[in-house]
N, C-alpha and C positions, 0 to 999 in steps of 0.2 A: 797085473802089477806092471803091465806093458807100459802103459799111457797113463799120463798125469795130466791135472790142470794148473798152470800156471801163470800170473799176472806179468806180464812181459810190455818192455818199449819193443815196438816192431822196426818203426820206421824215425828217422830224425825230424820229430814234431810232437805237439802237443798229444795229452793222451795218452791213456794206455789200454791194453788189452788182455782178455783171456784167453788164453790159448791152449790146446791139447798136446802135447808133447811126449816124445817116447821118455821111461823113468831113466836119466842118468845112470851111468855105470860109475862105481869108486874105481879110482888106480889105483894103482896096488900101495900107496901110502895114507890113502884116502877112505873115509865111509861114507856111505848112507844113510840121513836122518830121515822119518817119515816125521813130518813138520805137523806138531799140535797147535804150536801159536807161534803167529810172526806178528808184531807190533812195526806200527808207520811211524816214519821219522820225517822231520822236515827234509833232511835231504831227498827222501823221497817222493816228496811232495815239489820240491826244486826239478827232479826227473819227468813228474807228470805234467808241472807246466812248461818245462822243456826252455827252460831261461838260458842265460848266457851262458854260467858256470856249465849249466849240464850239457849246452851245445858245442863245448870245447873239451868237455870232459868223457862223455858217454859215448859208446861205439856201439848202436844197434845190430841186432838183437841181442837183448837182454832182460833177464828176470832178476826183478828188484827185489828186496828185503835183505837187512842185515842184522837184523834182530829176531831172535828164534828160540824156541825149546820144542824138541820132540826127541824122538826115539830112533835108537839105531838099530837099522835093518839087515846091512850086509857091509863087511870091512875087507879093505884089499887083505893080498895076502901078504905086505909088510908089516901091517898093521899089530901093533904088537900090547896096548896098554888100554887098549877100546874094545869093547866086544857086542855083538848083536844084543838087544835088550837094555841095552844101558842108554839113562834119561839124561840128554846133554841139552849144554848151548854151547855156543861158541864165539870166541873172539873177532869181531869182524875184519881185523887185519889181517890179512894172510905176508906174512914177512920174512925176507929170505934167509933168515938165519944164518947168513957168511958175512954178511959187510960191518965196518966198525959199531953200528950202534946194535946190531942185534948181538955181537959176540962182547959188549962189555953192558950187558943188561938195560938197555935203551930200545929195546926191540921196536916202541911204540914212534921212534924218528926213522925208522928204516926208509931209507928213500925209493928202495925198491918195491916197497907195500901194495899189495892188491886188495880192493875192499869187496866184501861180499856185495851182492848188489849193485856195485858202482863199475868194478873192472872184471867181475866174471859173475857167474850168474847165483842168483840170491835165493832166500828163503821163503818168497812170495807164491810159494807151490807146495802141492802134496810132497814132494820128496826134494832136498838140496844134499848133495857132495860137497864135503869140505875136507882138508887135510886133516889128518891125527893130530898135528901139530895147533891146532887151533880149537879141539874141542874142550870142552870144559863140564864136567860130570855133576851132574845136579842130585838133590835128594828130593825126590819125589812129594813125601811127608811133609817136607818144610816148605817148599817150595812149589807149587801147582803151575801149570802153562803160563797162566796170563800173568804171573809174577815171575817165572821163572824167565823169560823173553824181555822182560826188563832189565833186566842186571848188565844187560851191553850201555844203556843210555843213563843208567843210574849210575854205572862206572864212571861216565865220565864228568857228573858232577862230584863222586869219592874224590876223583883225584884232582880237581879243581882246588875244592875246600881243603885236601890234603894240604894245600902252599901255604897255608896262613893256621897260626895259631887262633881257633878262634873263642877260646875257652876268655867269660868274663869281657867280652870283646863286644863292640857295636859292629854291626854286619849290615852293609846296603846290597841290595841285590837287583841291578838293575835288568828288568825282562823275564819274567813270568812265565816263559813258555815250559817243557817239560824238564830242562837241564837247571833253570833258574828254581824251578819249584821243588826238584830234588833238594838241590842247594839250600833251600829254609828247610826242608827236615833235616838236613846232616847238621846245619848252623845250630839247631835248636837240640838236638841229640849231643852235640858238642860240646854245650853247654854256653854258649853264644848268650851275652847278658841282654841284649835286644837285637832283634833281628826287621829291620826295615825292607819294603820292596815298592817298587814300580813298574809299570805297565800302563799300555792303551787299551787293554782289552778288559772289558767287565766282567767277563768268563772267566778270565785268568784270575784276575785277583780275588775273586769270590773262591778260587782254589788255595790261591795263596794264603787266605785266612783260613782253609779246615787244614794246611800242612802247619801251622804255626806262627805266622807274621804275629809282630806285636801289632804295625802298623802299614796300610797299602795305600798307596797313590795312583788315581790316576792321572798319568801326566796331561792329559787332559783339560783338566781343572785348574792347572797353576800356569803360571808365567816364568817361575823362576825354582827349578825341579830340585836344586842342589839346595836352596832356602827351607826347602820344606826338609829335608833329610838332617839339616842342622837344627830346624827346629824340633823336630820329632827327636830327637839326641840333644834335648836339655841347652840348645846352643851351643853344641859343641859337634865338631865334622867327625862323621864314624869312622873307625879303625882297620876297617877291612871294606872294602868293594868288589864286588862283581859285578862286569859288565857282562851278561847273558843275551843281549840282544842282537849285537852288529851294527843299530842303528847308530851312524856319524854323531847325531845330537845324543844319545846316551853314553858315548863313548867318550864326550867331550864332558858332560855331567861329571863320568866316573872320577876323571880327575880334578875336579871343581868339588865334588862330594868327598876326598877321602883328606883325611887329616894330615897336615904338616909331620913327613917320618912315618905315614901310614903306607896300609899295602893295597894295590889294585892288581885284581886277577881279571884278565882278559879270555873271554871264550867265547864271547859272539862272532859271528864272522860276518865282516861289512861286504856287502854287495861293489862297492867301488873302495878305492884309495880314502883314506880319512884325512884333513891335515888337522896337525897340533903342532903349537908352540912348546916344543919341547924345555925351552927353559923356564917358562912359567909353570906349565902344567905338571912338570916333572922334576928337571933337576933343583930349582929353587925350593921346591917342597920336599927333597930328598924322598922321595917315594921310591919304595920297592915295587917294581913290575914283573908281573909274572905273565906271558902268552901261555896258552894251554890248550892241548888239543888230543883228543883220546883219552887213554887209560894206558898204564903203565902196567905191561905186561910181566908176571902175570900178579906183580906185588894188588894193586886193585882190585882183582876179582876175589881175593882172599877178604880185603876189606868189605867188598862189597856183599859178598855171601855172607858174612857175621853179621852185617845189620839188617839185614833182610832176614834170615833165618831166623834173627833172636829178638823179629817184631820190634829192633831201637828206633827204626824209620818205618811206616807205614807208608806203603805208597799205591794202596790199593783204592783211595779218594781219587786219583790221577788216571785210572783207566774208566775212561769217561764212556765207552763204547766196546761191544766184542760184537763180530759180524763175522757170517760166513767169506771165504776167501772170493766168492765170488760177487759180491756187494763191496767189492775195493772201493769202486766209482764213490757211491756214499759217503766211504771212509774218508776220502779225499776232499770231499766237498764239505764234509764237517769242519776238516781240519781248514780248509780254504775259506771258511766262514768264521773261524773262531769260535767253532761253537763245541770244541773238544781239545782235549789233552793228547792223551795214549788211546789210540785204537788199536785193540787187540783183531786180528783177521786169525779164523780156525778154519783150515781148510779141510777138516773132516768134518763140521759142521755143513758145510756145503754138501759134500757127500751124501750126509744123512736128509738132508734136507731133500736134497734131488731124489733118493729110494724113497721117501714117504709118499 
């Protein structure tokens, strides 16, 4: 156990490499986890591509990956509530614990947050070290590794959906990436009267249908997206709109789609500033607008676990590929080409295939 394989951003340039490293040692308040599954996120794709955001945020060398599940193999001397053999995941946001937000139950807003796989080494590796403070205990009988690793991104959708009463409402979801697709399942489970969605990728729209959307639109097929949503809702504007894409056009559409007095929830992150007519789009419509990021620690995790363990929302259709760690380039290719939703990497599978 002296060395391990890890997917790394070695230099400030596009691409990643598979590198052999020493297995990290946990600090006194940290645990060492043998990674069994780690899922790929859009953030990882940004780092792979080395886009403008990554260039300003990432400091190579860095091991990627912030969504994972695995087994604790070693603990630091000050660790009290986690033991070797525990089957765990982790909150990817490592917060300071001392600021105003952390001390008032809003740790997800901590301004000194470090994110696994972004600001510190992550879980696209055989082993990862995380603080005890972010460890989340799993039940292996209820959540196998390929599902347990999805708690982190699924929690984003749970947190976003929690900003509106969805029961009996018409819900519009703009953008059928993983979080948008998760939100479809949550909206259906929450008793939404009608769930409508749009995207520009046929593969994602087919997944939206599998998640239970009542109607789905390829935005390339119509000139007026807002009019389609109104038509699908019997001539009425939807009650709740989730903007999950970050596309400037979709952000503008979100405010046009929502009914007067409705709610718009912004989760997608635009690559550049977006211009809005605040008076016409928001004020004169009396809209409630929520801008949402991450998860509420730890309230969202408890909600997430209940929904997944009890099968209230089935996320398995969204796992479109499971690959060995050394096939990470194929995983990123599938995602970049719009041919995958959630890709799960298995470090142990790579070892088994190498030994065969």
